[in-house]
C-alpha positions in Angstrom: 121.9 -29.2 145.3 120.8 -32.1 143.5 119.1 -31.5 140.2 116.7 -34.2 140.5 113.8 -33.1 142.7 113.1 -36.5 144.4 116.6 -36.4 145.8 116.2 -33.0 147.4 115.4 -31.7 150.8 112.8 -28.8 151.0 115.2 -26.2 152.7 117.3 -26.8 149.7 114.5 -26.3 147.0 115.1 -22.6 145.7 111.9 -20.5 144.9 111.4 -19.7 141.2 113.5 -22.9 139.9 113.0 -23.8 136.2 111.0 -27.4 136.6 111.3 -30.1 133.7 108.5 -32.8 134.3 109.0 -36.0 132.1 105.6 -37.3 130.7 105.6 -40.7 129.2 103.5 -44.0 129.3 103.1 -47.5 130.6 102.1 -49.3 126.9 103.4 -52.3 124.7 106.5 -51.7 122.8 106.6 -54.9 120.7 107.9 -58.2 122.2 111.5 -57.0 122.7 111.0 -53.3 124.3 110.0 -52.9 127.9 106.4 -51.1 128.5 108.1 -47.9 130.2 110.1 -47.1 127.0 108.7 -43.6 126.5 109.1 -42.6 130.1 112.8 -43.9 129.9 113.3 -41.6 127.0 111.5 -38.7 128.3 113.4 -39.1 131.6 116.7 -39.2 130.2 116.0 -36.3 127.9 114.6 -33.9 130.9 117.6 -34.9 133.2 120.4 -34.6 130.4 118.9 -31.3 129.4 118.9 -30.0 133.2 122.5 -30.8 133.2 123.2 -29.1 129.9 121.4 -26.0 130.8 123.5 -23.3 132.8 122.1 -22.4 136.3 119.8 -19.5 136.3 119.6 -16.8 139.1 117.1 -19.2 141.0 119.4 -22.2 140.8 119.8 -25.3 138.6 117.0 -26.5 136.8 115.2 -29.4 138.7 113.8 -32.8 137.0 110.5 -33.9 138.7 109.4 -37.3 139.3 108.2 -38.7 135.9 104.3 -39.5 135.1 104.5 -43.0 133.9 100.8 -43.1 132.7 99.4 -41.6 129.7 96.8 -41.7 127.1 97.8 -44.8 125.4 94.4 -46.3 124.3 95.5 -47.2 120.9 97.5 -50.0 122.6 94.8 -51.0 124.9 94.4 -54.5 122.9 97.9 -55.6 124.3 98.0 -57.2 128.2 100.4 -54.7 130.2 99.1 -51.4 128.7 97.7 -49.1 131.5 96.3 -46.1 129.8 94.7 -43.4 132.1 93.0 -41.7 129.0 92.9 -37.7 128.0 90.5 -36.4 130.8 92.5 -37.9 133.7 95.9 -36.9 132.1 94.7 -33.4 131.6 93.5 -33.1 134.9 97.0 -34.3 136.7 99.0 -31.9 134.1 97.0 -29.1 135.2 96.9 -29.7 139.0 100.6 -30.3 139.2 101.4 -27.2 137.4 99.1 -25.3 139.8 100.9 -26.9 142.3 104.5 -26.2 141.1 103.8 -22.8 140.3 103.5 -22.1 144.3 107.2 -22.3 144.5 108.7 -23.0 141.1 109.4 -20.3 138.2 108.8 -22.0 134.9 107.6 -25.5 134.1 108.4 -27.8 131.1 106.6 -31.1 130.5 109.1 -33.1 128.3 106.9 -35.6 126.5 107.9 -38.9 125.1 104.7 -40.3 124.1 102.6 -39.1 120.9 99.3 -40.1 122.2 99.7 -37.3 125.3 100.1 -34.6 122.4 96.4 -33.7 122.2 96.2 -33.6 126.1 99.2 -31.5 126.5 98.0 -29.0 124.1 94.6 -28.4 125.6 96.0 -28.5 129.2 98.9 -26.0 128.1 96.5 -23.7 126.7 94.4 -23.4 129.6 97.5 -23.2 132.3 99.0 -20.3 130.1 95.4 -18.5 130.1 95.4 -18.8 133.7 98.7 -17.2 133.9 101.2 -20.2 134.6 104.6 -20.0 132.7 104.4 -23.3 131.9 105.1 -25.1 128.1 105.7 -28.8 126.8 108.1 -29.7 124.5 108.2 -33.3 122.6 111.0 -35.9 122.3 111.5 -35.5 118.4 113.5 -37.8 116.2 114.3 -36.5 112.7 112.6 -39.6 110.3 112.4 -42.9 112.0 109.6 -45.6 111.9 106.4 -45.4 113.8 106.4 -47.5 117.2 109.1 -49.9 118.5 111.0 -50.0 115.4 114.8 -49.0 114.8 114.4 -45.4 115.9 112.9 -46.3 119.5 115.1 -49.7 119.9 118.5 -47.7 119.1 117.7 -45.2 121.9 116.8 -47.9 124.5 119.8 -49.9 123.3 121.8 -46.6 124.4 120.0 -46.1 127.5 119.1 -49.4 128.7 120.7 -52.2 126.7 120.3 -54.6 129.5 116.5 -54.3 129.2 116.3 -54.9 125.4 115.2 -58.3 124.4 117.1 -58.0 120.9 116.3 -61.8 120.0 112.8 -61.3 120.2 112.5 -58.2 118.1 110.2 -58.6 115.1 109.2 -56.7 111.8 105.8 -55.2 112.1 104.0 -53.3 109.4 106.1 -51.1 107.6 103.9 -48.9 105.6 104.2 -45.1 106.3 102.0 -43.8 109.0 100.2 -41.7 106.8 98.6 -44.5 105.2 98.3 -46.1 108.5 97.0 -43.6 110.5 92.8 -43.8 109.8 93.0 -47.6 110.7 95.1 -47.0 113.6 92.6 -44.5 114.9 89.5 -46.6 113.9 90.8 -50.0 115.3 94.0 -49.7 117.1 97.3 -50.7 117.0 96.6 -54.8 117.2 94.4 -54.6 114.3 97.1 -53.4 112.4 100.5 -55.1 113.9 99.7 -58.2 116.2 103.1 -57.8 117.4 102.7 -54.2 118.3 105.7 -53.1 116.2 105.1 -50.6 113.5 108.4 -50.3 111.5 111.4 -52.7 111.4 114.1 -52.8 114.7 116.2 -54.5 112.2 119.7 -52.4 112.4 119.3 -50.8 115.4 122.3 -49.9 117.4 123.5 -48.5 120.6 125.5 -45.9 118.6 122.6 -44.7 116.6 120.6 -44.4 119.9 123.5 -42.2 121.4 123.5 -39.7 118.2 119.8 -39.7 118.6 119.9 -38.4 122.4 122.5 -36.1 121.6 120.1 -34.5 119.0 117.1 -34.7 121.1 119.0 -33.0 124.1 120.4 -30.3 121.7 117.1 -29.4 120.2 115.4 -29.7 123.9 118.3 -27.1 125.2 117.8 -24.9 122.4 113.9 -24.5 122.8 114.5 -23.9 126.3 116.9 -21.4 126.0 115.0 -19.2 123.2 111.7 -20.1 124.9 109.5 -19.4 121.9 105.9 -20.7 122.4 103.0 -21.4 120.3 99.4 -20.9 120.7 99.1 -24.6 122.3 101.6 -24.0 124.6 104.4 -25.6 122.7 108.0 -24.6 122.8 109.1 -24.4 118.9 112.6 -24.7 117.5 112.9 -21.6 114.8 116.1 -23.4 113.6 113.9 -26.4 112.0 110.8 -24.8 111.7 108.5 -26.4 109.1 110.8 -29.7 109.1 108.8 -32.9 109.7 109.9 -34.6 112.7 108.9 -38.0 114.4 109.0 -38.9 118.2 110.8 -41.8 119.1 107.5 -43.9 119.7 105.3 -42.6 117.4 103.9 -40.3 114.2 105.1 -37.1 113.1 104.8 -34.3 115.5 102.9 -36.6 117.8 104.0 -40.6 117.9 102.1 -43.6 119.2 
């Protein structure tokens, strides 16, 4: 059967299947990357992970349709950004899991937007307390700049090069995110970077993006296979415990 849930017919959907749900956002990514960048990344990681995982006793993993709206309030100063906020996102995640649990087995939310992190933590903690075998994992990259910089641009050049407006790419504020974060939280991204870029897309390449995606998928497969869950409902990666990570769209361990 297809590993993409939307392509399946209901009699072919097995009970007890592992389901991956990509979670992204619709938000500005500078003048050169599309608004759905986070969703593109999360969907690609989920689908490639499903392809790499072995089929279980209940059939192959399934990839559900992506959640394309997230908590993106920090980008509200830019036209095109659409945020549903933490409360609405939490409700969607909780109700989706309760519905999926009527027929699915384990559920993994694959998150591409760091602004969703706090919501996923609270939603998954609640769901696990209710007895659902649901978790989340982030699309983490080692190192990289904060938002719409070289790391994210490279990944999009690999996944959807026709959608990258390379000629419009500009450098934004290149200070470390730890320095920027207090002001970002207080005033939003536009007050720091009128272009919306935090970092510098210069030097981005499809090959660099290919390597980053391969690493992302390998880590996600390992996390799902080991199924080690922390108190927030997040899959952990024992092989990299304690290592700082940056999502392709944000701050260390979270992202923008």
